[in-house]
TORVEX-96711 format. One record per residue (C-alpha): x, y, z; residue number from 1. Coordinates in steps of 0.5 Angstrom, whole numbers. Last residue first. Layout:
<atom east="X" north="Y" up="Z" k="NUM"/>
...
//
This chain:
<atom east="-171" north="-76" up="127" k="545"/>
<atom east="-165" north="-81" up="128" k="544"/>
<atom east="-163" north="-81" up="120" k="543"/>
<atom east="-162" north="-74" up="120" k="542"/>
<atom east="-157" north="-75" up="126" k="541"/>
<atom east="-154" north="-80" up="123" k="540"/>
<atom east="-153" north="-76" up="117" k="539"/>
<atom east="-150" north="-71" up="121" k="538"/>
<atom east="-145" north="-76" up="124" k="537"/>
<atom east="-143" north="-78" up="118" k="536"/>
<atom east="-141" north="-71" up="116" k="535"/>
<atom east="-144" north="-67" up="110" k="534"/>
<atom east="-140" north="-63" up="105" k="533"/>
<atom east="-143" north="-68" up="99" k="532"/>
<atom east="-149" north="-70" up="102" k="531"/>
<atom east="-152" north="-63" up="102" k="530"/>
<atom east="-151" north="-63" up="94" k="529"/>
<atom east="-154" north="-70" up="94" k="528"/>
<atom east="-160" north="-67" up="98" k="527"/>
<atom east="-161" north="-61" up="94" k="526"/>
<atom east="-161" north="-66" up="88" k="525"/>
<atom east="-166" north="-71" up="91" k="524"/>
<atom east="-171" north="-65" up="92" k="523"/>
<atom east="-170" north="-62" up="85" k="522"/>
<atom east="-171" north="-69" up="82" k="521"/>
<atom east="-177" north="-70" up="86" k="520"/>
<atom east="-180" north="-63" up="84" k="519"/>
<atom east="-179" north="-64" up="77" k="518"/>
<atom east="-183" north="-70" up="78" k="517"/>
<atom east="-179" north="-77" up="77" k="516"/>
<atom east="-180" north="-83" up="73" k="515"/>
<atom east="-180" north="-79" up="66" k="514"/>
<atom east="-174" north="-75" up="68" k="513"/>
<atom east="-171" north="-81" up="71" k="512"/>
<atom east="-166" north="-82" up="66" k="511"/>
<atom east="-162" north="-89" up="67" k="510"/>
<atom east="-155" north="-90" up="69" k="509"/>
<atom east="-151" north="-94" up="65" k="508"/>
<atom east="-148" north="-88" up="62" k="507"/>
<atom east="-142" north="-89" up="57" k="506"/>
<atom east="-145" north="-90" up="50" k="505"/>
<atom east="-151" north="-85" up="51" k="504"/>
<atom east="-147" north="-79" up="54" k="503"/>
<atom east="-144" north="-79" up="61" k="502"/>
<atom east="-146" north="-72" up="63" k="501"/>
<atom east="-146" north="-65" up="58" k="500"/>
<atom east="-148" north="-70" up="52" k="499"/>
<atom east="-154" north="-72" up="56" k="498"/>
<atom east="-154" north="-80" up="58" k="497"/>
<atom east="-155" north="-78" up="65" k="496"/>
<atom east="-162" north="-75" up="64" k="495"/>
<atom east="-166" north="-72" up="69" k="494"/>
<atom east="-161" north="-74" up="75" k="493"/>
<atom east="-155" north="-71" up="72" k="492"/>
<atom east="-159" north="-64" up="71" k="491"/>
<atom east="-161" north="-64" up="78" k="490"/>
<atom east="-155" north="-66" up="80" k="489"/>
<atom east="-151" north="-60" up="76" k="488"/>
<atom east="-157" north="-55" up="79" k="487"/>
<atom east="-156" north="-57" up="86" k="486"/>
<atom east="-148" north="-56" up="85" k="485"/>
<atom east="-143" north="-62" up="86" k="484"/>
<atom east="-140" north="-60" up="79" k="483"/>
<atom east="-143" north="-53" up="76" k="482"/>
<atom east="-139" north="-53" up="70" k="481"/>
<atom east="-135" north="-60" up="70" k="480"/>
<atom east="-137" north="-63" up="63" k="479"/>
<atom east="-137" north="-70" up="63" k="478"/>
<atom east="-133" north="-73" up="58" k="477"/>
<atom east="-132" north="-73" up="50" k="476"/>
<atom east="-135" north="-65" up="51" k="475"/>
<atom east="-141" north="-61" up="52" k="474"/>
<atom east="-141" north="-54" up="53" k="473"/>
<atom east="-147" north="-51" up="57" k="472"/>
<atom east="-143" north="-47" up="62" k="471"/>
<atom east="-136" north="-48" up="61" k="470"/>
<atom east="-131" north="-52" up="65" k="469"/>
<atom east="-130" north="-57" up="59" k="468"/>
<atom east="-127" north="-64" up="59" k="467"/>
<atom east="-124" north="-69" up="55" k="466"/>
<atom east="-118" north="-66" up="51" k="465"/>
<atom east="-119" north="-60" up="56" k="464"/>
<atom east="-116" north="-64" up="62" k="463"/>
<atom east="-108" north="-62" up="62" k="462"/>
<atom east="-107" north="-55" up="60" k="461"/>
<atom east="-114" north="-52" up="62" k="460"/>
<atom east="-114" north="-56" up="68" k="459"/>
<atom east="-107" north="-54" up="70" k="458"/>
<atom east="-109" north="-46" up="69" k="457"/>
<atom east="-116" north="-47" up="73" k="456"/>
<atom east="-112" north="-50" up="79" k="455"/>
<atom east="-108" north="-44" up="79" k="454"/>
<atom east="-114" north="-40" up="80" k="453"/>
<atom east="-117" north="-45" up="85" k="452"/>
<atom east="-111" north="-44" up="89" k="451"/>
<atom east="-111" north="-37" up="89" k="450"/>
<atom east="-118" north="-37" up="90" k="449"/>
<atom east="-118" north="-41" up="96" k="448"/>
<atom east="-126" north="-43" up="96" k="447"/>
<atom east="-130" north="-43" up="103" k="446"/>
<atom east="-136" north="-41" up="100" k="445"/>
<atom east="-138" north="-47" up="95" k="444"/>
<atom east="-141" north="-45" up="89" k="443"/>
<atom east="-140" north="-53" up="86" k="442"/>
<atom east="-135" north="-51" up="81" k="441"/>
<atom east="-130" north="-49" up="87" k="440"/>
<atom east="-129" north="-56" up="89" k="439"/>
<atom east="-126" north="-57" up="82" k="438"/>
<atom east="-122" north="-52" up="82" k="437"/>
<atom east="-119" north="-53" up="89" k="436"/>
<atom east="-118" north="-61" up="87" k="435"/>
<atom east="-114" north="-58" up="81" k="434"/>
<atom east="-110" north="-54" up="86" k="433"/>
<atom east="-109" north="-60" up="91" k="432"/>
<atom east="-106" north="-64" up="85" k="431"/>
<atom east="-101" north="-58" up="83" k="430"/>
<atom east="-99" north="-58" up="91" k="429"/>
<atom east="-97" north="-65" up="91" k="428"/>
<atom east="-99" north="-69" up="85" k="427"/>
<atom east="-101" north="-68" up="78" k="426"/>
<atom east="-101" north="-74" up="73" k="425"/>
<atom east="-108" north="-75" up="73" k="424"/>
<atom east="-111" north="-83" up="74" k="423"/>
<atom east="-114" north="-85" up="67" k="422"/>
<atom east="-121" north="-84" up="66" k="421"/>
<atom east="-124" north="-90" up="63" k="420"/>
<atom east="-125" north="-90" up="55" k="419"/>
<atom east="-121" north="-96" up="54" k="418"/>
<atom east="-126" north="-100" up="57" k="417"/>
<atom east="-126" north="-104" up="64" k="416"/>
<atom east="-128" north="-98" up="68" k="415"/>
<atom east="-134" north="-96" up="63" k="414"/>
<atom east="-137" north="-103" up="66" k="413"/>
<atom east="-138" north="-99" up="73" k="412"/>
<atom east="-136" north="-102" up="79" k="411"/>
<atom east="-129" north="-99" up="79" k="410"/>
<atom east="-132" north="-92" up="78" k="409"/>
<atom east="-131" north="-89" up="85" k="408"/>
<atom east="-131" north="-94" up="91" k="407"/>
<atom east="-128" north="-99" up="87" k="406"/>
<atom east="-122" north="-95" up="85" k="405"/>
<atom east="-123" north="-94" up="77" k="404"/>
<atom east="-122" north="-86" up="78" k="403"/>
<atom east="-115" north="-87" up="82" k="402"/>
<atom east="-111" north="-81" up="84" k="401"/>
<atom east="-117" north="-76" up="81" k="400"/>
<atom east="-122" north="-80" up="85" k="399"/>
<atom east="-118" north="-80" up="91" k="398"/>
<atom east="-117" north="-72" up="91" k="397"/>
<atom east="-124" north="-71" up="89" k="396"/>
<atom east="-126" north="-75" up="95" k="395"/>
<atom east="-122" north="-71" up="100" k="394"/>
<atom east="-124" north="-65" up="97" k="393"/>
<atom east="-132" north="-66" up="98" k="392"/>
<atom east="-135" north="-70" up="92" k="391"/>
<atom east="-139" north="-75" up="97" k="390"/>
<atom east="-137" north="-73" up="104" k="389"/>
<atom east="-143" north="-77" up="107" k="388"/>
<atom east="-144" north="-83" up="102" k="387"/>
<atom east="-145" north="-84" up="95" k="386"/>
<atom east="-141" north="-90" up="93" k="385"/>
<atom east="-140" north="-90" up="85" k="384"/>
<atom east="-144" north="-94" up="80" k="383"/>
<atom east="-146" north="-101" up="79" k="382"/>
<atom east="-148" north="-103" up="86" k="381"/>
<atom east="-152" north="-110" up="86" k="380"/>
<atom east="-150" north="-112" up="93" k="379"/>
<atom east="-151" north="-106" up="96" k="378"/>
<atom east="-147" north="-104" up="103" k="377"/>
<atom east="-144" north="-98" up="100" k="376"/>
<atom east="-150" north="-95" up="97" k="375"/>
<atom east="-150" north="-93" up="90" k="374"/>
<atom east="-153" north="-98" up="85" k="373"/>
<atom east="-159" north="-100" up="90" k="372"/>
<atom east="-159" north="-94" up="94" k="371"/>
<atom east="-161" north="-89" up="88" k="370"/>
<atom east="-168" north="-90" up="86" k="369"/>
<atom east="-172" north="-92" up="92" k="368"/>
<atom east="-167" north="-91" up="98" k="367"/>
<atom east="-166" north="-84" up="94" k="366"/>
<atom east="-173" north="-82" up="94" k="365"/>
<atom east="-174" north="-84" up="101" k="364"/>
<atom east="-168" north="-79" up="103" k="363"/>
<atom east="-171" north="-74" up="98" k="362"/>
<atom east="-177" north="-74" up="102" k="361"/>
<atom east="-174" north="-73" up="109" k="360"/>
<atom east="-169" north="-68" up="106" k="359"/>
<atom east="-170" north="-64" up="113" k="358"/>
<atom east="-175" north="-67" up="117" k="357"/>
<atom east="-182" north="-66" up="116" k="356"/>
<atom east="-184" north="-71" up="111" k="355"/>
<atom east="-185" north="-76" up="116" k="354"/>
<atom east="-190" north="-72" up="119" k="353"/>
<atom east="-195" north="-73" up="113" k="352"/>
<atom east="-200" north="-77" up="117" k="351"/>
<atom east="-200" north="-71" up="122" k="350"/>
<atom east="-204" north="-66" up="117" k="349"/>
<atom east="-203" north="-63" up="111" k="348"/>
<atom east="-201" north="-56" up="114" k="347"/>
<atom east="-195" north="-60" up="117" k="346"/>
<atom east="-195" north="-61" up="124" k="345"/>
<atom east="-189" north="-58" up="128" k="344"/>
<atom east="-182" north="-59" up="126" k="343"/>
<atom east="-179" north="-61" up="133" k="342"/>
<atom east="-184" north="-62" up="138" k="341"/>
<atom east="-188" north="-66" up="132" k="340"/>
<atom east="-182" north="-70" up="130" k="339"/>
<atom east="-181" north="-72" up="137" k="338"/>
<atom east="-189" north="-74" up="138" k="337"/>
<atom east="-189" north="-78" up="131" k="336"/>
<atom east="-183" north="-81" up="134" k="335"/>
<atom east="-186" north="-83" up="140" k="334"/>
<atom east="-192" north="-85" up="137" k="333"/>
<atom east="-188" north="-90" up="132" k="332"/>
<atom east="-184" north="-93" up="138" k="331"/>
<atom east="-191" north="-94" up="142" k="330"/>
<atom east="-194" north="-97" up="136" k="329"/>
<atom east="-188" north="-102" up="135" k="328"/>
<atom east="-189" north="-104" up="142" k="327"/>
<atom east="-196" north="-105" up="141" k="326"/>
<atom east="-194" north="-110" up="135" k="325"/>
<atom east="-189" north="-114" up="140" k="324"/>
<atom east="-194" north="-114" up="145" k="323"/>
<atom east="-199" north="-117" up="141" k="322"/>
<atom east="-195" north="-122" up="138" k="321"/>
<atom east="-193" north="-124" up="146" k="320"/>
<atom east="-201" north="-125" up="147" k="319"/>
<atom east="-200" north="-126" up="155" k="318"/>
<atom east="-202" north="-119" up="157" k="317"/>
<atom east="-208" north="-118" up="152" k="316"/>
<atom east="-211" north="-124" up="155" k="315"/>
<atom east="-210" north="-122" up="162" k="314"/>
<atom east="-214" north="-115" up="160" k="313"/>
<atom east="-219" north="-119" up="156" k="312"/>
<atom east="-220" north="-124" up="162" k="311"/>
<atom east="-220" north="-118" up="167" k="310"/>
<atom east="-226" north="-114" up="164" k="309"/>
<atom east="-230" north="-121" up="163" k="308"/>
<atom east="-229" north="-122" up="170" k="307"/>
<atom east="-231" north="-115" up="173" k="306"/>
<atom east="-237" north="-115" up="168" k="305"/>
<atom east="-239" north="-122" up="170" k="304"/>
<atom east="-238" north="-121" up="178" k="303"/>
<atom east="-242" north="-114" up="177" k="302"/>
<atom east="-248" north="-118" up="173" k="301"/>
<atom east="-248" north="-124" up="179" k="300"/>
<atom east="-248" north="-119" up="184" k="299"/>
<atom east="-254" north="-116" up="181" k="298"/>
<atom east="-257" north="-123" up="180" k="297"/>
<atom east="-256" north="-124" up="188" k="296"/>
<atom east="-258" north="-117" up="190" k="295"/>
<atom east="-265" north="-118" up="187" k="294"/>
<atom east="-267" north="-125" up="190" k="293"/>
<atom east="-262" north="-123" up="196" k="292"/>
<atom east="-267" north="-118" up="199" k="291"/>
<atom east="-268" north="-121" up="206" k="290"/>
<atom east="-261" north="-121" up="207" k="289"/>
<atom east="-260" north="-114" up="204" k="288"/>
<atom east="-265" north="-111" up="209" k="287"/>
<atom east="-269" north="-106" up="206" k="286"/>
<atom east="-276" north="-109" up="207" k="285"/>
<atom east="-282" north="-104" up="204" k="284"/>
<atom east="-284" north="-109" up="198" k="283"/>
<atom east="-283" north="-106" up="191" k="282"/>
<atom east="-277" north="-110" up="189" k="281"/>
<atom east="-279" north="-111" up="182" k="280"/>
<atom east="-281" north="-104" up="180" k="279"/>
<atom east="-275" north="-101" up="183" k="278"/>
<atom east="-270" north="-106" up="180" k="277"/>
<atom east="-273" north="-105" up="173" k="276"/>
<atom east="-268" north="-100" up="171" k="275"/>
<atom east="-262" north="-103" up="174" k="274"/>
<atom east="-265" north="-110" up="170" k="273"/>
<atom east="-266" north="-106" up="163" k="272"/>
<atom east="-259" north="-103" up="164" k="271"/>
<atom east="-255" north="-110" up="165" k="270"/>
<atom east="-260" north="-113" up="160" k="269"/>
<atom east="-259" north="-108" up="154" k="268"/>
<atom east="-252" north="-108" up="155" k="267"/>
<atom east="-252" north="-115" up="154" k="266"/>
<atom east="-256" north="-115" up="148" k="265"/>
<atom east="-253" north="-111" up="143" k="264"/>
<atom east="-246" north="-113" up="144" k="263"/>
<atom east="-248" north="-120" up="144" k="262"/>
<atom east="-252" north="-120" up="138" k="261"/>
<atom east="-246" north="-117" up="134" k="260"/>
<atom east="-242" north="-122" up="137" k="259"/>
<atom east="-246" north="-128" up="135" k="258"/>
<atom east="-241" north="-131" up="130" k="257"/>
<atom east="-236" north="-132" up="136" k="256"/>
<atom east="-239" north="-130" up="142" k="255"/>
<atom east="-233" north="-131" up="146" k="254"/>
<atom east="-230" north="-125" up="142" k="253"/>
<atom east="-236" north="-121" up="143" k="252"/>
<atom east="-236" north="-122" up="151" k="251"/>
<atom east="-229" north="-120" up="151" k="250"/>
<atom east="-230" north="-113" up="148" k="249"/>
<atom east="-237" north="-112" up="152" k="248"/>
<atom east="-232" north="-113" up="158" k="247"/>
<atom east="-227" north="-108" up="156" k="246"/>
<atom east="-232" north="-103" up="155" k="245"/>
<atom east="-230" north="-99" up="161" k="244"/>
<atom east="-223" north="-100" up="160" k="243"/>
<atom east="-224" north="-96" up="153" k="242"/>
<atom east="-224" north="-100" up="147" k="241"/>
<atom east="-219" north="-104" up="144" k="240"/>
<atom east="-217" north="-104" up="136" k="239"/>
<atom east="-211" north="-108" up="134" k="238"/>
<atom east="-209" north="-104" up="128" k="237"/>
<atom east="-208" north="-104" up="121" k="236"/>
<atom east="-205" north="-98" up="117" k="235"/>
<atom east="-210" north="-95" up="112" k="234"/>
<atom east="-214" north="-91" up="116" k="233"/>
<atom east="-209" north="-88" up="120" k="232"/>
<atom east="-210" north="-84" up="126" k="231"/>
<atom east="-204" north="-81" up="129" k="230"/>
<atom east="-199" north="-85" up="133" k="229"/>
<atom east="-201" north="-86" up="140" k="228"/>
<atom east="-202" north="-81" up="146" k="227"/>
<atom east="-202" north="-84" up="153" k="226"/>
<atom east="-205" north="-80" up="159" k="225"/>
<atom east="-201" north="-76" up="164" k="224"/>
<atom east="-194" north="-78" up="166" k="223"/>
<atom east="-197" north="-84" up="170" k="222"/>
<atom east="-194" north="-83" up="176" k="221"/>
<atom east="-196" north="-75" up="176" k="220"/>
<atom east="-204" north="-78" up="174" k="219"/>
<atom east="-204" north="-83" up="179" k="218"/>
<atom east="-201" north="-78" up="185" k="217"/>
<atom east="-207" north="-73" up="183" k="216"/>
<atom east="-212" north="-78" up="183" k="215"/>
<atom east="-210" north="-81" up="189" k="214"/>
<atom east="-210" north="-74" up="192" k="213"/>
<atom east="-217" north="-72" up="189" k="212"/>
<atom east="-220" north="-78" up="192" k="211"/>
<atom east="-217" north="-78" up="199" k="210"/>
<atom east="-219" north="-71" up="200" k="209"/>
<atom east="-226" north="-72" up="197" k="208"/>
<atom east="-227" north="-78" up="202" k="207"/>
<atom east="-224" north="-73" up="208" k="206"/>
<atom east="-228" north="-68" up="207" k="205"/>
<atom east="-234" north="-72" up="206" k="204"/>
<atom east="-232" north="-76" up="213" k="203"/>
<atom east="-232" north="-69" up="216" k="202"/>
<atom east="-239" north="-67" up="213" k="201"/>
<atom east="-242" north="-73" up="216" k="200"/>
<atom east="-240" north="-73" up="223" k="199"/>
<atom east="-239" north="-65" up="224" k="198"/>
<atom east="-244" north="-63" up="221" k="197"/>
<atom east="-249" north="-67" up="218" k="196"/>
<atom east="-253" north="-69" up="224" k="195"/>
<atom east="-255" north="-76" up="225" k="194"/>
<atom east="-262" north="-78" up="224" k="193"/>
<atom east="-264" north="-84" up="228" k="192"/>
<atom east="-269" north="-87" up="223" k="191"/>
<atom east="-270" north="-84" up="216" k="190"/>
<atom east="-275" north="-85" up="211" k="189"/>
<atom east="-278" north="-78" up="209" k="188"/>
<atom east="-272" north="-74" up="211" k="187"/>
<atom east="-268" north="-75" up="205" k="186"/>
<atom east="-273" north="-75" up="200" k="185"/>
<atom east="-273" north="-68" up="198" k="184"/>
<atom east="-265" north="-68" up="198" k="183"/>
<atom east="-265" north="-74" up="194" k="182"/>
<atom east="-270" north="-71" up="189" k="181"/>
<atom east="-266" north="-64" up="189" k="180"/>
<atom east="-259" north="-68" up="187" k="179"/>
<atom east="-262" north="-73" up="182" k="178"/>
<atom east="-266" north="-67" up="179" k="177"/>
<atom east="-259" north="-63" up="179" k="176"/>
<atom east="-255" north="-69" up="176" k="175"/>
<atom east="-260" north="-70" up="170" k="174"/>
<atom east="-260" north="-62" up="168" k="173"/>
<atom east="-252" north="-62" up="169" k="172"/>
<atom east="-252" north="-69" up="165" k="171"/>
<atom east="-256" north="-66" up="159" k="170"/>
<atom east="-253" north="-60" up="159" k="169"/>
<atom east="-246" north="-63" up="159" k="168"/>
<atom east="-248" north="-68" up="154" k="167"/>
<atom east="-250" north="-63" up="149" k="166"/>
<atom east="-244" north="-58" up="149" k="165"/>
<atom east="-237" north="-61" up="151" k="164"/>
<atom east="-238" north="-68" up="149" k="163"/>
<atom east="-244" north="-67" up="144" k="162"/>
<atom east="-240" north="-62" up="140" k="161"/>
<atom east="-234" north="-65" up="140" k="160"/>
<atom east="-237" north="-72" up="137" k="159"/>
<atom east="-240" north="-68" up="132" k="158"/>
<atom east="-234" north="-64" up="130" k="157"/>
<atom east="-230" north="-71" up="130" k="156"/>
<atom east="-234" north="-75" up="126" k="155"/>
<atom east="-235" north="-69" up="121" k="154"/>
<atom east="-227" north="-69" up="121" k="153"/>
<atom east="-227" north="-76" up="119" k="152"/>
<atom east="-230" north="-83" up="120" k="151"/>
<atom east="-233" north="-86" up="114" k="150"/>
<atom east="-239" north="-86" up="109" k="149"/>
<atom east="-241" north="-79" up="112" k="148"/>
<atom east="-243" north="-75" up="118" k="147"/>
<atom east="-240" north="-81" up="123" k="146"/>
<atom east="-245" north="-80" up="128" k="145"/>
<atom east="-251" north="-79" up="124" k="144"/>
<atom east="-249" north="-84" up="120" k="143"/>
<atom east="-249" north="-89" up="126" k="142"/>
<atom east="-255" north="-86" up="129" k="141"/>
<atom east="-259" north="-88" up="122" k="140"/>
<atom east="-256" north="-95" up="122" k="139"/>
<atom east="-258" north="-96" up="129" k="138"/>
<atom east="-265" north="-94" up="129" k="137"/>
<atom east="-269" north="-100" up="127" k="136"/>
<atom east="-265" north="-105" up="130" k="135"/>
<atom east="-258" north="-104" up="133" k="134"/>
<atom east="-252" north="-106" up="128" k="133"/>
<atom east="-250" north="-99" up="127" k="132"/>
<atom east="-248" north="-98" up="134" k="131"/>
<atom east="-244" north="-104" up="134" k="130"/>
<atom east="-240" north="-101" up="128" k="129"/>
<atom east="-240" north="-94" up="131" k="128"/>
<atom east="-236" north="-98" up="137" k="127"/>
<atom east="-231" north="-101" up="132" k="126"/>
<atom east="-230" north="-95" up="128" k="125"/>
<atom east="-229" north="-91" up="134" k="124"/>
<atom east="-224" north="-96" up="138" k="123"/>
<atom east="-220" north="-96" up="131" k="122"/>
<atom east="-220" north="-88" up="131" k="121"/>
<atom east="-218" north="-87" up="139" k="120"/>
<atom east="-213" north="-93" up="139" k="119"/>
<atom east="-210" north="-90" up="132" k="118"/>
<atom east="-210" north="-83" up="135" k="117"/>
<atom east="-215" north="-78" up="134" k="116"/>
<atom east="-215" north="-75" up="141" k="115"/>
<atom east="-222" north="-73" up="140" k="114"/>
<atom east="-225" north="-81" up="140" k="113"/>
<atom east="-224" north="-82" up="148" k="112"/>
<atom east="-228" north="-76" up="149" k="111"/>
<atom east="-234" north="-78" up="146" k="110"/>
<atom east="-233" north="-85" up="149" k="109"/>
<atom east="-232" north="-82" up="156" k="108"/>
<atom east="-238" north="-78" up="156" k="107"/>
<atom east="-242" north="-84" up="153" k="106"/>
<atom east="-240" north="-87" up="159" k="105"/>
<atom east="-242" north="-82" up="164" k="104"/>
<atom east="-249" north="-81" up="160" k="103"/>
<atom east="-250" north="-88" up="162" k="102"/>
<atom east="-248" north="-87" up="169" k="101"/>
<atom east="-253" north="-81" up="169" k="100"/>
<atom east="-259" north="-85" up="167" k="99"/>
<atom east="-258" north="-90" up="172" k="98"/>
<atom east="-258" north="-84" up="177" k="97"/>
<atom east="-264" north="-81" up="174" k="96"/>
<atom east="-267" north="-88" up="175" k="95"/>
<atom east="-265" north="-88" up="182" k="94"/>
<atom east="-268" north="-81" up="184" k="93"/>
<atom east="-274" north="-83" up="180" k="92"/>
<atom east="-275" north="-89" up="184" k="91"/>
<atom east="-275" north="-85" up="191" k="90"/>
<atom east="-282" north="-86" up="193" k="89"/>
<atom east="-282" north="-92" up="193" k="88"/>
<atom east="-275" north="-96" up="193" k="87"/>
<atom east="-269" north="-94" up="190" k="86"/>
<atom east="-265" north="-93" up="197" k="85"/>
<atom east="-265" north="-101" up="198" k="84"/>
<atom east="-259" north="-100" up="202" k="83"/>
<atom east="-255" north="-105" up="197" k="82"/>
<atom east="-258" north="-102" up="191" k="81"/>
<atom east="-256" north="-95" up="194" k="80"/>
<atom east="-249" north="-98" up="195" k="79"/>
<atom east="-248" north="-101" up="188" k="78"/>
<atom east="-250" north="-94" up="185" k="77"/>
<atom east="-245" north="-90" up="189" k="76"/>
<atom east="-240" north="-95" up="187" k="75"/>
<atom east="-241" north="-95" up="180" k="74"/>
<atom east="-241" north="-87" up="180" k="73"/>
<atom east="-235" north="-87" up="184" k="72"/>
<atom east="-232" north="-92" up="179" k="71"/>
<atom east="-235" north="-88" up="173" k="70"/>
<atom east="-233" north="-81" up="176" k="69"/>
<atom east="-225" north="-84" up="177" k="68"/>
<atom east="-225" north="-86" up="170" k="67"/>
<atom east="-227" north="-78" up="168" k="66"/>
<atom east="-222" north="-76" up="173" k="65"/>
<atom east="-217" north="-80" up="169" k="64"/>
<atom east="-218" north="-76" up="163" k="63"/>
<atom east="-219" north="-69" up="166" k="62"/>
<atom east="-213" north="-70" up="171" k="61"/>
<atom east="-209" north="-73" up="165" k="60"/>
<atom east="-210" north="-67" up="160" k="59"/>
<atom east="-209" north="-62" up="166" k="58"/>
<atom east="-203" north="-65" up="168" k="57"/>
<atom east="-200" north="-66" up="161" k="56"/>
<atom east="-201" north="-59" up="159" k="55"/>
<atom east="-197" north="-57" up="165" k="54"/>
<atom east="-193" north="-52" up="161" k="53"/>
<atom east="-196" north="-53" up="153" k="52"/>
<atom east="-190" north="-57" up="150" k="51"/>
<atom east="-191" north="-65" up="150" k="50"/>
<atom east="-198" north="-66" up="152" k="49"/>
<atom east="-202" north="-60" up="150" k="48"/>
<atom east="-198" north="-60" up="143" k="47"/>
<atom east="-199" north="-67" up="142" k="46"/>
<atom east="-207" north="-66" up="143" k="45"/>
<atom east="-207" north="-60" up="138" k="44"/>
<atom east="-203" north="-65" up="133" k="43"/>
<atom east="-208" north="-70" up="134" k="42"/>
<atom east="-214" north="-66" up="133" k="41"/>
<atom east="-211" north="-62" up="127" k="40"/>
<atom east="-211" north="-65" up="120" k="39"/>
<atom east="-217" north="-70" up="122" k="38"/>
<atom east="-221" north="-64" up="125" k="37"/>
<atom east="-223" north="-62" up="132" k="36"/>
<atom east="-218" north="-57" up="134" k="35"/>
<atom east="-216" north="-57" up="142" k="34"/>
<atom east="-213" north="-52" up="145" k="33"/>
<atom east="-218" north="-47" up="149" k="32"/>
<atom east="-222" north="-54" up="150" k="31"/>
<atom east="-217" north="-57" up="154" k="30"/>
<atom east="-218" north="-51" up="159" k="29"/>
<atom east="-225" north="-52" up="159" k="28"/>
<atom east="-225" north="-59" up="160" k="27"/>
<atom east="-220" north="-58" up="166" k="26"/>
<atom east="-225" north="-54" up="170" k="25"/>
<atom east="-231" north="-58" up="168" k="24"/>
<atom east="-228" north="-65" up="169" k="23"/>
<atom east="-225" north="-62" up="176" k="22"/>
<atom east="-232" north="-60" up="178" k="21"/>
<atom east="-235" north="-66" up="176" k="20"/>
<atom east="-230" north="-69" up="181" k="19"/>
<atom east="-233" north="-65" up="186" k="18"/>
<atom east="-240" north="-67" up="185" k="17"/>
<atom east="-238" north="-74" up="185" k="16"/>
<atom east="-234" north="-74" up="191" k="15"/>
<atom east="-241" north="-71" up="194" k="14"/>
<atom east="-245" north="-77" up="192" k="13"/>
<atom east="-240" north="-82" up="195" k="12"/>
<atom east="-240" north="-79" up="202" k="11"/>
<atom east="-246" north="-83" up="204" k="10"/>
<atom east="-241" north="-89" up="203" k="9"/>
<atom east="-236" north="-86" up="208" k="8"/>
<atom east="-241" north="-87" up="213" k="7"/>
<atom east="-245" north="-82" up="218" k="6"/>
<atom east="-252" north="-86" up="220" k="5"/>
<atom east="-259" north="-85" up="217" k="4"/>
<atom east="-262" north="-91" up="218" k="3"/>
<atom east="-267" north="-93" up="213" k="2"/>
<atom east="-274" north="-96" up="215" k="1"/>
//
């Protein structure tokens, strides 16, 4: 007979009910923010984690609360097995309990996918790959879950529907049946019945308080839940499953060529043994010491699962190369979340976050097409240095005084020919006025009109033999109309060999009109125009994004 005594072990059931309530409340809150599509899933989770008030706490309670449910359900199952409470007439109570544990694991899997970061995407790929290897129905289940030839929005939509609709309904039904049957059979095989109040109820309340306090403290300590960089099918990643499946992951690694067989048979053995216990152990004796033939195999299975889980975690911790890769992923995640907070998620999805900062694409184009010839640190530089302040008043003054200096045209072939520009003769105020006239060509709003007008007189008297400042009129040297403006840079990038610019004879720079789109030329020109008046600090701030 089962002796009915007040114990904390008997409080595990009520703890599970309370944790289920926490999951329900936090899950509904999360559902009001989450969007199940590849373009929006990661962004909605990032918004919840980083911007919505206490969103990180709600998400943390939901995620870690799910893990707590698995732990408590496992302990409840072990306690039930030790006390022999699965024996007739409670077989159905036990089977429903095992089914509920399996449903909890499925719940955690589908919930994990929904974050749609790198770890979730690749975990889903591995898990669905294993599922697809199951005989007869594996391929059909895999296709049904994926919704196509690969993971995508349909995968997320189906996982979301299963997670918030199908599994809650099935779980609730099984849980209600489990509880009602347990209550029905409680008094049938009890000795020395103990009143639930206050002995057991006090322990129940204390157990619930301890679990909730521990869960809340852990969530606060952990800062919620980690969120990796957005899922990117084109980027390699060290896929790892949830901690609940780490033992299976380690078993696959040890199995080598037989990994798929191991991955399919091991869970079947564990679940099959649990379901078979009431059938195998049919005697009336519930004393643990007289049921070792059943409890020892159960203990071995649990020890193997715990050992494989620990081995997997320790293997990763000792892998220095993996730690380096994981740190890179953590840095990428921090940057992606920072960009999402600052600029929001692009309509095309989080993988385009790199394009969100100002001049992001332009800076990429500059690195690809311009830096080799114009960056100050480039060993192959063939043109003027383009850097913060390129084309501002100080730059123009320096250029006019020594155009063939190294940072200007000194690296070009033109600098060593008789066609090279000679230093201007103007000094002092005349030089400043000439600089102001050139500065005004960019359309700048801070022009000194009087100095500009004096500069025009000087220009017309001394520079028009080679240059022109009239729109669309070429000369023997670059035309200066619009110098430093976006339109000027766009025209120069498209065809520097034009008569308006360097000309076919003097230009070493290739034309990019065939290599770049009009949009790319415009973005690059806009960046160069901004760079002309930017400070090094402003550029550093931009590159830090």
